[in-house]
C-alpha positions in Angstrom: 0.0 0.0 0.0 1.5 3.3 -1.0 1.1 6.4 1.2 1.6 10.0 0.2 3.2 12.2 2.7 1.8 15.7 3.2 4.1 18.3 4.8 3.2 20.9 7.3 4.7 23.3 9.8 2.1 22.3 12.4 -0.5 19.6 12.7 -3.1 19.9 15.5 -4.8 16.8 16.8 -8.3 17.9 17.7 -10.5 20.7 16.3 -12.2 21.8 19.5 -12.1 25.3 20.8 -8.5 25.1 21.8 -7.5 23.3 18.5 -9.2 25.6 16.0 -8.2 28.9 17.8 -4.6 27.6 17.9 -4.7 26.8 14.2 -5.9 30.3 13.4 -3.1 31.8 15.4 -0.6 29.6 13.7 -2.0 30.6 10.3 -1.6 34.3 11.3 2.0 33.6 12.0 2.6 32.1 8.6 2.7 28.5 9.6 1.3 25.9 7.1 -1.3 24.3 9.4 -3.6 21.3 9.4 -6.3 20.1 11.9 -7.2 16.4 12.3 -10.7 16.1 13.8 -12.7 12.8 13.9 -16.1 14.5 14.5 -17.0 18.2 14.1 -15.0 21.4 14.4 -15.7 23.0 17.8 -15.3 19.9 19.9 -16.9 19.3 23.3 -17.3 23.0 24.1 -19.4 23.7 21.1 -21.3 20.5 20.6 -21.6 18.8 24.0 -20.6 21.3 26.7 -20.3 25.0 27.1 -22.6 26.2 24.4 -25.4 23.6 24.5 -25.7 23.8 28.3 -25.7 27.6 28.4 -28.4 27.6 25.7 -30.5 25.3 27.8 -29.8 27.3 30.9 -31.0 30.4 29.1 -34.2 28.6 28.2 -34.7 27.7 31.8 -34.0 31.3 32.8 -36.6 32.6 30.4 -39.1 30.0 31.8 -38.5 31.2 35.3 -38.9 34.9 34.3 -42.2 34.2 32.7 -43.4 32.2 35.8 -42.5 35.2 37.9 -43.7 37.9 35.5 -46.5 39.0 37.8 -43.8 40.4 40.1 -43.0 42.9 37.3 -46.6 43.8 36.6 -46.9 41.5 33.6 -49.9 39.2 33.5 -49.4 35.9 31.6 -51.2 32.6 31.3 -49.6 29.6 33.1 -46.4 28.9 31.1 -45.2 25.5 30.1 -41.7 24.4 29.3 -41.4 22.7 25.9 -38.2 20.6 25.9 -38.5 20.0 22.1 -38.4 23.7 21.3 -35.7 24.3 23.8 -33.5 21.6 22.2 -34.3 22.9 18.7 -33.2 26.4 19.8 -30.0 24.9 21.3 -29.3 23.1 18.1 -29.8 26.3 16.1 -27.3 28.1 18.3 -24.8 25.3 17.9 -25.3 25.1 14.2 -24.8 28.8 13.7 -21.6 28.9 15.7 -20.4 25.7 14.0 -20.8 27.3 10.5 -18.9 30.3 11.9 -16.0 28.1 13.0 -15.9 26.3 9.6 -15.7 29.7 7.9 -12.9 31.0 10.1 -10.8 27.8 9.5 -11.5 27.9 5.8 -10.7 31.6 5.4 -7.4 31.2 7.2 -6.5 28.4 4.6 -6.2 25.7 7.3 -6.5 22.2 6.0 -8.9 19.9 7.8 -8.7 16.1 7.8 -11.9 14.5 8.9 -10.5 11.4 10.5 -8.8 9.9 13.5 -5.2 11.0 14.0 -2.5 8.7 15.4 1.1 9.8 16.2 3.7 7.6 14.5 7.1 6.8 15.9 10.3 7.2 13.8 9.6 5.9 10.3 10.3 6.2 6.6 8.4 9.5 6.8 10.5 11.1 9.5 13.5 10.2 11.7 11.7 11.5 14.8 8.3 10.6 16.2 5.5 13.0 15.3 4.2 12.2 11.9 0.4 11.7 11.9 -1.5 8.9 10.3 -5.0 10.0 9.6 -7.4 7.0 9.6 -10.9 7.3 8.0 -14.1 5.4 8.7 -14.8 4.8 5.1 -12.6 2.5 3.1 -9.8 4.7 1.9 -6.0 4.9 2.4 -4.6 6.7 5.4 -3.1 10.1 4.9 0.3 10.6 6.4 1.0 14.2 7.7 4.7 15.0 8.2 4.9 18.0 10.4 7.7 20.0 12.0 5.5 20.4 15.1 2.4 18.8 16.6 -0.1 20.1 19.1 -2.2 17.5 20.9 -5.6 19.1 21.6 -7.8 16.0 21.9 -9.7 17.2 25.0 -11.5 15.0 27.5 -14.5 12.8 28.0 -16.9 12.2 30.9 -15.4 9.9 33.6 -17.6 7.1 35.0 -17.4 5.3 38.3 -15.4 2.1 38.5 -17.5 -1.0 37.5 -20.4 1.2 36.4 -22.1 0.6 33.1 -23.5 3.6 31.3 -26.5 2.5 29.3 -27.3 6.0 28.0 -31.0 5.4 29.0 -31.2 5.1 32.8 -27.6 5.7 33.6 -26.3 8.7 31.6 -23.6 11.3 31.3 -23.8 15.0 30.4 -23.2 14.0 26.7 -26.5 12.2 26.7 -28.4 15.1 28.2 -27.7 17.4 25.2 -29.6 14.8 23.1 -32.6 14.3 25.4 -36.0 14.2 23.8 -38.1 14.4 27.0 -37.5 15.5 30.6 -37.3 12.9 33.4 -39.6 13.4 36.4 -36.6 12.9 38.7 -32.8 12.6 38.5 -30.0 11.7 40.9 -26.8 13.5 40.0 -23.6 11.8 41.2 -21.0 14.6 41.5 -21.3 18.1 42.9 -18.8 19.8 40.6 -19.4 22.4 38.0 -21.0 20.1 35.5 -23.3 18.5 38.1 -24.3 21.9 39.5 -25.2 23.4 36.1 -27.3 20.4 35.1 -28.9 20.4 38.5 -29.8 24.1 38.0 -31.3 23.5 34.6 -33.3 20.4 35.4 -34.7 21.8 38.6 -35.7 25.1 37.0 -37.7 23.2 34.4 -39.6 21.1 36.9 -37.4 18.0 37.5 -36.9 16.7 41.0 -33.1 16.8 41.6 -30.9 15.1 44.2 -27.1 15.7 44.3 -24.8 13.1 45.8 -21.3 14.4 46.5 -18.6 12.0 47.9 -16.4 14.8 49.2 -17.1 16.9 52.3 -18.4 19.8 50.1 -19.8 20.4 46.7 -17.6 22.6 44.5 -14.6 21.8 46.7 -12.3 24.1 44.6 -14.5 27.2 45.2 -14.5 29.6 48.1 -16.3 28.1 51.1 -18.4 31.3 51.8 -19.7 31.2 48.2 -20.5 27.5 48.4 -22.3 28.0 51.7 -24.6 30.6 50.2 -25.1 28.5 47.1 -26.3 25.5 49.2 -28.7 27.8 51.1 -30.2 29.0 47.8 -30.4 25.6 46.2 -31.9 23.9 49.2 -34.5 26.8 49.4 -35.4 26.1 45.8 -36.0 22.4 46.6 -32.8 20.7 45.4 -31.6 18.0 47.8 -27.8 18.1 48.4 -26.2 15.1 50.2 -22.5 15.5 50.9 -20.0 12.8 52.1 -22.3 10.4 50.2 -20.5 7.6 48.4 -22.4 5.6 45.8 -22.0 1.8 45.6 -22.0 1.1 41.9 -22.7 -2.6 42.5 -25.9 -1.7 44.3 -27.6 0.0 41.3 -30.8 -1.7 40.2 -32.8 -0.7 37.1 -36.5 -1.0 36.9 -39.2 1.5 36.2 -36.9 3.7 38.3 -33.2 3.3 39.1 -32.3 2.4 42.7 -29.1 3.5 44.2 -27.4 2.7 47.5 -25.0 5.3 49.0 -23.0 5.4 52.3 -23.1 8.6 54.3 -21.3 8.8 57.7 -21.1 5.0 58.0 -24.8 4.5 57.3 -26.3 3.0 54.2 -29.2 4.7 52.5 -31.4 4.0 49.4 -32.7 6.5 46.9 -34.5 6.2 43.6 -35.1 8.3 40.5 -36.0 8.0 36.9 -32.4 8.7 35.8 -28.9 8.6 37.2 -26.5 11.3 35.9 -22.8 10.6 36.4 -20.9 13.8 36.6 -17.7 12.9 38.5 -15.3 14.7 36.2 -13.6 14.2 32.9 -10.5 12.2 31.8 -7.9 13.0 29.1 -8.5 11.6 25.6 -5.1 9.9 25.1 -6.1 6.4 24.1 -5.2 5.1 20.7 -3.5 8.4 19.6 -0.1 6.9 19.5 1.4 8.1 22.8 3.2 4.8 23.1 5.1 5.6 19.9 6.7 8.7 21.6 8.6 9.6 24.7 5.6 11.6 26.0 4.9 11.0 29.6 1.5 10.8 31.4 0.9 11.6 35.0 -0.9 9.2 37.5 -4.3 10.4 36.3 -3.5 9.9 32.6 -2.9 13.5 31.7 0.0 14.5 29.4 2.8 16.1 31.2 4.0 19.5 29.8 6.4 22.3 30.7 5.7 26.0 31.0 5.6 26.3 27.2 3.2 23.3 27.0 5.9 21.1 25.4 5.9 17.3 26.1 9.0 15.2 26.6 9.2 15.4 22.8 10.0 19.1 22.5 8.4 19.4 19.0 5.1 17.9 20.3 2.9 20.1 22.6 -0.3 19.4 24.5 -2.9 22.0 25.3 -6.3 22.1 27.0 -8.1 19.4 29.0 -5.6 16.7 27.9 -2.7 18.2 29.9 -4.4 18.2 33.3 -4.7 22.0 33.8 -7.9 23.8 34.4 -10.5 22.2 32.2 -11.9 25.4 30.8 -12.3 26.4 27.1 -10.6 29.8 27.6 -7.7 28.0 29.2 -7.3 25.8 26.1 -7.3 28.8 23.7 -4.8 30.6 25.9 -2.5 27.6 26.1 -2.8 27.0 22.3 -1.8 30.6 21.4 1.1 30.4 23.8 2.3 27.1 22.3 2.1 28.4 18.8 4.0 31.6 19.7 6.7 29.5 21.3 6.9 27.4 18.1 7.2 30.7 16.1 10.0 32.0 18.4 7.9 34.8 19.9 8.4 36.0 23.4 5.2 36.5 25.3 4.1 36.9 28.9 2.7 34.0 30.9 -0.4 34.1 33.0 -0.7 32.2 36.2 -3.7 30.2 37.3 -4.6 33.0 39.7 -5.3 35.3 36.7 -7.8 32.8 35.1 -11.5 33.3 35.9 -13.8 30.3 36.6 -17.5 30.5 36.2 -20.7 28.4 36.9 -23.6 29.4 34.8 -26.5 28.0 36.8 -29.1 29.8 38.9 -27.5 31.5 40.7 -24.3 32.2 38.8 -20.9 31.9 40.4 -17.7 33.6 39.2 -14.2 33.7 40.8 -10.6 34.7 40.1 -7.5 34.3 42.3 -7.1 32.5 45.6 -10.0 31.2 47.7 -9.9 32.2 51.4 -8.9 28.6 52.3 -6.0 28.8 49.9 -4.9 32.2 51.3 -4.9 30.7 54.8 -2.8 27.7 53.8 -0.2 30.0 52.0 0.1 32.1 55.2 -0.9 35.5 53.8 -1.7 38.3 56.1 -5.0 39.2 54.6 -8.4 40.8 55.1 -11.8 40.0 53.6 -14.7 42.3 52.7 -18.1 41.3 51.4 -20.8 43.4 49.7 -24.3 42.1 49.3 -26.3 42.6 46.1 -28.9 44.1 48.4 -26.7 47.3 48.3 -26.8 47.5 44.5 -29.7 49.5 42.9 -29.7 47.6 39.6 -30.0 44.3 41.5 -33.3 45.6 43.0 -34.4 46.7 39.5 -33.7 43.3 38.1 -35.5 41.5 41.0 -32.4 39.5 42.0 -30.8 40.6 45.2 -29.7 37.2 46.6 -25.9 37.1 46.4 -22.7 38.9 47.2 -19.2 39.7 46.2 -16.2 38.9 48.4 -12.8 40.4 47.9 -9.6 39.1 49.6 -6.8 41.7 50.0 -3.1 41.3 50.9 -2.7 43.5 54.0 0.9 44.1 53.3 0.7 45.2 49.7 -3.0 46.0 49.2 -2.9 43.6 46.2 -6.1 41.7 45.3 -5.6 38.0 46.2 -9.1 36.9 45.1 -12.5 38.0 44.0 -15.5 35.7 44.4 -19.0 36.4 43.3 -22.4 34.7 43.5 -25.6 36.1 42.1 -27.4 37.3 38.9 -25.1 37.9 35.9 -21.8 37.7 37.9 -20.2 35.7 35.0 -20.5 38.9 33.0 -18.8 40.9 35.7 -15.8 38.8 36.5 -14.0 40.1 33.3 -13.4 43.4 35.1 -11.8 41.5 37.9 -9.7 39.6 35.4 -8.4 42.9 34.0 -7.5 44.1 37.5 -5.7 40.9 38.3 -3.8 41.0 35.0 -2.5 44.5 35.7 -1.8 43.6 39.3 -4.4 46.1 40.5 -4.9 47.1 44.1 -8.2 47.6 46.0 -7.5 51.3 45.9 -7.2 51.3 42.1 -10.3 49.2 41.7 -12.2 51.6 44.0 -11.2 54.7 41.9 -12.7 53.3 38.7 -16.0 55.0 37.7 -18.8 52.5 37.4 -22.0 53.4 35.6 -25.1 53.8 37.8 -27.3 51.9 38.0 -25.4 48.8 37.0 -24.5 45.5 38.6 -20.8 46.3 38.0 -21.0 48.8 40.9 -20.7 45.8 43.3 -17.0 45.5 42.3 -16.4 49.1 43.1 -18.3 48.8 46.4 -16.3 45.7 47.4 -13.0 47.6 46.5 -14.2 50.6 48.6 -14.9 48.3 51.5 -11.5 46.7 51.2 -9.9 50.2 51.2 -11.8 51.2 54.3 -14.2 53.5 52.5 -17.4 51.5 52.4 -20.4 53.5 51.3 -23.2 51.0 50.6 -23.9 47.5 51.9 
């Protein structure tokens, strides 16, 4: 069988958000670039994760607004939530963005190979590992891509509990929910992380009975404890059941008209049942069958690819970005890492951003947004710090909007007045955290943040109020 080798400056394995943005940056820098993607450009974020879930959360938000319209002087008939129409809208949003991504890739003259990419070891095509064999589902010869550099951007997939079978009917993952055709009456969500909480928010707000089982001491263990405490109060008031330190026994699961689950909590065994069981216990790196064994690339104990500060693997011409390298599993992190990797390939010097300058968001109801250290992290690191909180009750626009349940917390270094962390919970805080990101990037102080002029009335005023409080000049709240 004869293979034809195709030469590139850069081949990217994976056309998700990190992959295609990286390819565009590479094209801008004059690198001849190809993407190998076995499914659709846009990856998990566009087709299974970020965009579909936020589209559905928006539908749930509108439903809740209509249900409570009388509070704003608007009379309506009793609203109903139509899952078919919500899913159709979600698909239209995804389709529109997908077409946009395809246009961007095409207009930047990036070649796309719609197949499965596997890294080859040293071969007749190249004396070093890194050539890519593109395998196709249909009967056709593989393409061989010989590239000076490779970026692995294969992303991640939902993790399941050991010895648990996912039948995609009774036991499901988040991937299944973006294809649902009807709402269950009840659901048990195993996992109180970001994914579990966003789905809990959507499902509850459209009328599903929701129970969350979290094995650790606290849901959202990586978030600030004050924020999580308020979140639990809000969710429990809404009617969501949250059971922490609750470990599921996969062998106990029984499927009938409902699914039966046994869990252990504080040395006691309990039974619970629901129509569906959603497993949301995290995500694992997509590294299987991509040819890692043909290289010197090393994986850590959890199966993520090990990289240096430039996102290079042990094969210095092969890089790994996004979920696959074990950093923060966020789309905006993948795009940042991809651009930095390409700039390193091109020999450009550029600044590095630490994890403390990267915002994290949860888009449920209520929203959560954070940047920097949590208070528990600040304590462990031994900082001399102070904390100030400002309630949304102090913000006029929050009253106008009808959503005053939430607050902003700012953590300040007493010695330098630098911002160590900003944590927010409440309506639209995911839109506000960008201002905090700018402040962190420019190493802003509470004083500087307090001197900014914020439009009135706006929710952004809560950032200024928190900064004023931290500077000892609290006005409202």
